[in-house]
N, C-alpha and C positions, 0 to 999 in steps of 0.2 A: 374221697373219690366223688367225682361230679355224677349227677344223675344222668341215666342214659336219655337220648333224645327219642323222639318218636321214630325217626329213621332207623337208629340203631334196633330198636325193639323189633320194628317190621322186619328188617333185613334177616335178623337173628332168628326170628320166629319161622319165617317162610324157609330160611335155610334147614332149621331142625326138622321141619314137616316134610319138605321135599327130598333131603338127603335120606331120612329115616325111610319113607317108602321106596326110593331108588335101591338103596342097600338092601332092603328086605326082599324086593323082587329080583335083584340080581344074585343075591346069596341063595335064595330058596331055602331059608332055614326054617325049620320047624321046632327047634329045641328052645327051652327057656333060657339057657345060657348065651346061645347064639343071639336071641332077640334083645338080651339084656346088653350084649356086646354091641350090637348095631346101634341101639337107643342111647348107649353112652358115649359111642363115637359120633353120633348125629349130634349129641347134645354140646359135646366139645367143639364140633365144627361150626355150630351155630353161635357158640360163645366168641369164638375166635373171630367170625364173620362181624359180629356185633361190635366187636371192640376196635376192629380196624376200619369201620366206616368213618370217614373224616367228620369232623365236628366243625360246624360252622364257627370262624372267627368272629369276635365283636370288632366293630369298625373303630378304627383308631380316631381319636379326635384330632381336629385340626389344631396345628402348634399356634400357641397365643401369639407368637412373635410375626406370624404370617399375616394376620387379620388386619394390623394397622397398616401395613404395606400397601395393602390392597385399597384400603380406603384413603389413604394419603395420595394415590394415584388418581382416585377417581373424583376428587374435589377439584372443581375448576378454579383457576386462579384469576382474579379480575385484572385486566391488562389495561392501562389507561390512566389510572388513578395514581398520580406520583405527587409529591410535595415538591 
């Protein structure tokens, strides 16, 4: 499994923090099990967000067959020297 990028860590952490605060404020729970359920659901949501952040793709190298064509077109041909 590849290592998470900085963007994935940032999005996941922010999601956990803000969703925990929002769910605790909206549910107004005071019990231990209620807080545990909120914390676990926020952690699951943060993990989901972190795993769905798009990962930047590596640039594809230029094909080796395309390079000689460009070089051949850019070389001027001397016109006027005939035998």
